N, CA, C and O atoms as a DFTB+ gen file, in Angstrom:
344 C
 N C O
     1  1       0.814      -1.191       0.000
     2  2       0.000       0.000       0.000
     3  2       0.867       1.269       0.000
     4  3       0.517       2.256      -0.647
     5  1       1.997       1.244       0.723
     6  2       2.870       2.421       0.780
     7  2       3.494       2.691      -0.585
     8  3       3.670       3.850      -0.960
     9  1       3.832       1.644      -1.333
    10  2       4.425       1.824      -2.654
    11  2       3.448       2.531      -3.581
    12  3       3.853       3.338      -4.418
    13  1       2.167       2.229      -3.434
    14  2       1.142       2.854      -4.252
    15  2       1.099       4.365      -3.999
    16  3       1.011       5.152      -4.941
    17  1       1.161       4.759      -2.742
    18  2       1.155       6.184      -2.406
    19  2       2.454       6.868      -2.838
    20  3       2.451       8.052      -3.174
    21  1       3.559       6.125      -2.830
    22  2       4.829       6.679      -3.298
    23  2       4.754       7.059      -4.769
    24  3       5.240       8.115      -5.175
    25  1       4.142       6.188      -5.564
    26  2       3.976       6.479      -6.981
    27  2       3.052       7.667      -7.191
    28  3       3.325       8.523      -8.031
    29  1       1.956       7.728      -6.433
    30  2       1.039       8.872      -6.537
    31  2       1.767      10.173      -6.204
    32  3       1.567      11.196      -6.859
    33  1       2.604      10.118      -5.187
    34  2       3.362      11.303      -4.782
    35  2       4.319      11.728      -5.889
    36  3       4.417      12.912      -6.212
    37  1       5.023      10.762      -6.469
    38  2       5.979      11.068      -7.534
    39  2       5.268      11.630      -8.756
    40  3       5.733      12.602      -9.352
    41  1       4.155      11.032      -9.129
    42  2       3.407      11.511     -10.290
    43  2       2.841      12.905     -10.020
    44  3       2.824      13.754     -10.912
    45  1       2.382      13.138      -8.806
    46  2       1.862      14.454      -8.438
    47  2       2.961      15.516      -8.529
    48  3       2.725      16.608      -9.046
    49  1       4.143      15.204      -8.035
    50  2       5.264      16.154      -8.133
    51  2       5.621      16.429      -9.588
    52  3       5.899      17.571      -9.955
    53  1       5.614      15.398     -10.411
    54  2       5.919      15.563     -11.830
    55  2       4.894      16.470     -12.496
    56  3       5.259      17.364     -13.258
    57  1       3.637      16.251     -12.220
    58  2       2.581      17.065     -12.812
    59  2       2.693      18.515     -12.347
    60  3       2.535      19.438     -13.147
    61  1       2.961      18.717     -11.077
    62  2       3.096      20.085     -10.558
    63  2       4.272      20.797     -11.217
    64  3       4.160      21.970     -11.575
    65  1       5.394      20.106     -11.383
    66  2       6.565      20.746     -12.001
    67  2       6.300      21.069     -13.468
    68  3       6.784      22.080     -13.975
    69  1       5.533      20.215     -14.156
    70  2       5.219      20.492     -15.558
    71  2       4.214      21.631     -15.684
    72  3       4.324      22.460     -16.587
    73  1       3.249      21.676     -14.796
    74  2       2.237      22.728     -14.844
    75  2       2.848      24.077     -14.494
    76  3       2.533      25.088     -15.121
    77  1       3.710      24.091     -13.504
    78  2       4.308      25.363     -13.097
    79  2       5.203      25.933     -14.186
    80  3       5.350      27.151     -14.282
    81  1       5.796      25.092     -14.995
    82  2       6.616      25.558     -16.103
    83  2       8.044      25.848     -15.733
    84  3       8.895      25.938     -16.618
    85  1       8.340      25.997     -14.466
    86  2       9.696      26.332     -14.050
    87  2      10.660      25.220     -14.427
    88  3      11.711      25.477     -15.013
    89  1      10.310      24.005     -14.098
    90  2      11.193      22.885     -14.397
    91  2      11.376      22.686     -15.880
    92  3      12.488      22.448     -16.352
    93  1      10.286      22.783     -16.617
    94  2      10.346      22.601     -18.057
    95  2      11.117      23.735     -18.723
    96  3      11.898      23.504     -19.646
    97  1      10.897      24.950     -18.256
    98  2      11.618      26.097     -18.793
    99  2      13.120      25.959     -18.573
   100  3      13.917      26.230     -19.472
   101  1      13.494      25.537     -17.379
   102  2      14.913      25.371     -17.077
   103  2      15.521      24.273     -17.935
   104  3      16.649      24.408     -18.408
   105  1      14.786      23.190     -18.139
   106  2      15.275      22.092     -18.966
   107  2      15.513      22.562     -20.397
   108  3      16.547      22.248     -20.987
   109  1      14.577      23.302     -20.953
   110  2      14.721      23.814     -22.317
   111  2      15.900      24.768     -22.404
   112  3      16.669      24.713     -23.364
   113  1      16.054      25.646     -21.415
   114  2      17.166      26.597     -21.416
   115  2      18.510      25.876     -21.319
   116  3      19.459      26.239     -22.014
   117  1      18.595      24.878     -20.476
   118  2      19.846      24.130     -20.319
   119  2      20.196      23.409     -21.608
   120  3      21.356      23.399     -22.021
   121  1      19.203      22.806     -22.243
   122  2      19.466      22.110     -23.518
   123  2      19.908      23.091     -24.592
   124  3      20.795      22.782     -25.387
   125  1      19.291      24.282     -24.623
   126  2      19.694      25.296     -25.597
   127  2      21.126      25.749     -25.324
   128  3      21.910      25.920     -26.258
   129  1      21.473      25.944     -24.047
   130  2      22.834      26.348     -23.682
   131  2      23.849      25.283     -24.095
   132  3      24.930      25.608     -24.588
   133  1      23.503      24.032     -23.896
   134  2      24.412      22.949     -24.274
   135  2      24.629      22.953     -25.786
   136  3      25.759      22.815     -26.254
   137  1      23.552      23.111     -26.543
   138  2      23.671      23.126     -28.004
   139  2      24.533      24.303     -28.455
   140  3      25.375      24.153     -29.341
   141  1      24.325      25.477     -27.845
   142  2      25.116      26.661     -28.197
   143  2      26.588      26.453     -27.848
   144  3      27.468      26.810     -28.630
   145  1      26.856      25.881     -26.682
   146  2      28.240      25.641     -26.268
   147  2      28.930      24.657     -27.206
   148  3      30.107      24.830     -27.521
   149  1      28.219      23.632     -27.653
   150  2      28.816      22.674     -28.598
   151  2      29.172      23.360     -29.908
   152  3      30.221      23.087     -30.491
   153  1      28.301      24.250     -30.372
   154  2      28.580      24.998     -31.599
   155  2      29.794      25.907     -31.398
   156  3      30.662      25.987     -32.267
   157  1      29.854      26.583     -30.268
   158  2      31.003      27.449     -29.971
   159  2      32.299      26.653     -29.928
   160  3      33.327      27.106     -30.431
   161  1      32.252      25.467     -29.327
   162  2      33.449      24.624     -29.239
   163  2      33.913      24.214     -30.627
   164  3      35.111      24.242     -30.908
   165  1      32.974      23.827     -31.511
   166  2      33.354      23.444     -32.876
   167  2      34.004      24.613     -33.607
   168  3      35.011      24.442     -34.293
   169  1      33.418      25.810     -33.456
   170  2      33.997      26.996     -34.111
   171  2      35.389      27.307     -33.582
   172  3      36.283      27.656     -34.353
   173  1      35.577      27.184     -32.280
   174  2      36.902      27.438     -31.698
   175  2      37.920      26.396     -32.136
   176  3      39.091      26.720     -32.333
   177  1      37.489      25.146     -32.291
   178  2      38.403      24.108     -32.773
   179  2      38.844      24.390     -34.204
   180  3      40.000      24.152     -34.555
   181  1      37.934      24.896     -35.032
   182  2      38.284      25.262     -36.410
   183  2      39.279      26.415     -36.414
   184  3      40.266      26.380     -37.150
   185  1      39.028      27.435     -35.599
   186  2      39.955      28.569     -35.507
   187  2      41.311      28.120     -34.993
   188  3      42.347      28.582     -35.471
   189  1      41.306      27.218     -34.016
   190  2      42.546      26.712     -33.444
   191  2      43.370      25.982     -34.498
   192  3      44.584      26.165     -34.579
   193  1      42.707      25.151     -35.309
   194  2      43.412      24.420     -36.366
   195  2      44.001      25.384     -37.389
   196  3      45.119      25.176     -37.860
   197  1      43.266      26.432     -37.736
   198  2      43.780      27.420     -38.689
   199  2      44.995      28.152     -38.126
   200  3      45.962      28.394     -38.848
   201  1      44.952      28.501     -36.853
   202  2      46.094      29.175     -36.222
   203  2      47.309      28.263     -36.146
   204  3      48.435      28.711     -36.364
   205  1      47.094      26.982     -35.838
   206  2      48.208      26.032     -35.804
   207  2      48.839      25.887     -37.177
   208  3      50.061      25.794     -37.290
   209  1      48.017      25.867     -38.230
   210  2      48.557      25.772     -39.590
   211  2      49.367      27.015     -39.935
   212  3      50.419      26.916     -40.567
   213  1      48.878      28.191     -39.521
   214  2      49.601      29.433     -39.792
   215  2      50.930      29.462     -39.042
   216  3      51.943      29.883     -39.599
   217  1      50.935      29.023     -37.796
   218  2      52.176      28.970     -37.008
   219  2      53.170      28.025     -37.659
   220  3      54.357      28.338     -37.761
   221  1      52.692      26.872     -38.099
   222  2      53.563      25.901     -38.754
   223  2      54.158      26.492     -40.028
   224  3      55.345      26.310     -40.298
   225  1      53.341      27.201     -40.818
   226  2      53.822      27.827     -42.049
   227  2      54.885      28.870     -41.746
   228  3      55.903      28.933     -42.435
   229  1      54.665      29.683     -40.729
   230  2      55.630      30.725     -40.375
   231  2      56.934      30.103     -39.892
   232  3      58.013      30.589     -40.230
   233  1      56.849      29.034     -39.105
   234  2      58.070      28.397     -38.590
   235  2      58.885      27.733     -39.691
   236  3      60.114      27.706     -39.617
   237  1      58.222      27.200     -40.706
   238  2      58.929      26.455     -41.750
   239  2      59.475      27.340     -42.867
   240  3      60.360      26.905     -43.604
   241  1      58.985      28.546     -43.014
   242  2      59.392      29.418     -44.104
   243  2      60.073      30.659     -43.525
   244  3      59.409      31.506     -42.927
   245  1      61.394      30.771     -43.697
   246  2      62.118      31.915     -43.133
   247  2      61.605      33.260     -43.666
   248  3      61.572      34.246     -42.929
   249  1      61.208      33.303     -44.936
   250  2      60.692      34.558     -45.490
   251  2      59.394      34.953     -44.783
   252  3      59.198      36.127     -44.468
   253  1      58.516      33.996     -44.534
   254  2      57.263      34.277     -43.821
   255  2      57.544      34.758     -42.400
   256  3      56.855      35.634     -41.878
   257  1      58.575      34.164     -41.783
   258  2      58.936      34.573     -40.431
   259  2      59.402      36.031     -40.423
   260  3      59.070      36.795     -39.517
   261  1      60.166      36.399     -41.432
   262  2      60.637      37.776     -41.509
   263  2      59.478      38.742     -41.766
   264  3      59.406      39.805     -41.150
   265  1      58.581      38.374     -42.669
   266  2      57.425      39.227     -42.967
   267  2      56.582      39.412     -41.710
   268  3      56.146      40.523     -41.407
   269  1      56.358      38.334     -40.988
   270  2      55.562      38.421     -39.766
   271  2      56.255      39.293     -38.720
   272  3      55.621      40.131     -38.079
   273  1      57.562      39.086     -38.556
   274  2      58.310      39.855     -37.558
   275  2      58.291      41.343     -37.891
   276  3      58.193      42.181     -36.995
   277  1      58.383      41.667     -39.161
   278  2      58.381      43.075     -39.561
   279  2      56.993      43.702     -39.406
   280  3      56.859      44.813     -38.893
   281  1      55.967      42.978     -39.856
   282  2      54.634      43.593     -39.873
   283  2      53.962      43.586     -38.494
   284  3      53.346      44.578     -38.103
   285  1      54.074      42.502     -37.775
   286  2      53.347      42.391     -36.508
   287  2      54.169      42.845     -35.301
   288  3      53.624      43.400     -34.347
   289  1      55.467      42.611     -35.346
   290  2      56.301      42.921     -34.189
   291  2      57.127      44.197     -34.363
   292  3      57.750      44.668     -33.412
   293  1      57.133      44.758     -35.580
   294  2      57.859      46.005     -35.821
   295  2      59.367      45.834     -35.800
   296  3      60.084      46.795     -35.522
   297  1      59.867      44.647     -36.086
   298  2      61.310      44.404     -36.052
   299  2      61.967      44.910     -37.340
   300  3      61.341      44.936     -38.399
   301  1      63.234      45.308     -37.233
   302  2      64.007      45.776     -38.380
   303  2      65.368      45.100     -38.354
   304  3      65.818      44.616     -37.315
   305  1      66.008      45.075     -39.502
   306  2      67.360      44.518     -39.595
   307  2      68.355      45.554     -39.089
   308  3      68.060      46.749     -39.065
   309  1      69.534      45.089     -38.687
   310  2      70.563      46.049     -38.259
   311  2      70.910      47.010     -39.409
   312  3      70.902      46.623     -40.577
   313  1      71.203      48.216     -39.071
   314  2      71.588      49.274     -40.019
   315  2      70.444      49.695     -40.939
   316  3      70.697      50.385     -41.926
   317  1      69.205      49.313     -40.662
   318  2      68.076      49.801     -41.456
   319  2      67.546      51.075     -40.809
   320  3      67.611      51.253     -39.593
   321  1      67.033      51.931     -41.634
   322  2      66.420      53.164     -41.129
   323  2      64.907      53.035     -41.330
   324  3      64.439      52.685     -42.414
   325  1      64.174      53.317     -40.290
   326  2      62.718      53.204     -40.340
   327  2      62.117      54.594     -40.357
   328  3      62.444      55.438     -39.522
   329  1      61.226      54.824     -41.326
   330  2      60.511      56.101     -41.419
   331  2      59.071      55.833     -41.032
   332  3      58.392      55.002     -41.636
   333  1      58.617      56.546     -40.021
   334  2      57.232      56.430     -39.578
   335  2      56.401      57.455     -40.330
   336  3      56.623      58.658     -40.195
   337  1      55.437      56.982     -41.126
   338  2      54.655      57.890     -41.954
   339  2      53.258      58.142     -41.391
   340  3      52.335      58.435     -42.150
   341  1      53.095      58.035     -40.122
   342  2      51.768      58.242     -39.525
   343  2      51.428      59.692     -39.417
   344  3      50.348      60.039     -38.937
């Protein structure tokens, strides 16, 4: 007899949580957040792979390394004169 009332109690709690909408709303929001996070992770993995390929290209090609050092880091060769045209 107690098991019967336990089931009634559980079903009643389930119905109340569904009617109130709070539990269902939270479940939908959590699932949406998970889906969004998975999409963000995939996009970041793609960006990460592209950056790794660019780093590998720069490390393997001395000319690319020099171009990068000059453009991004502002490095110059010895005895060069730099004119700032800003």
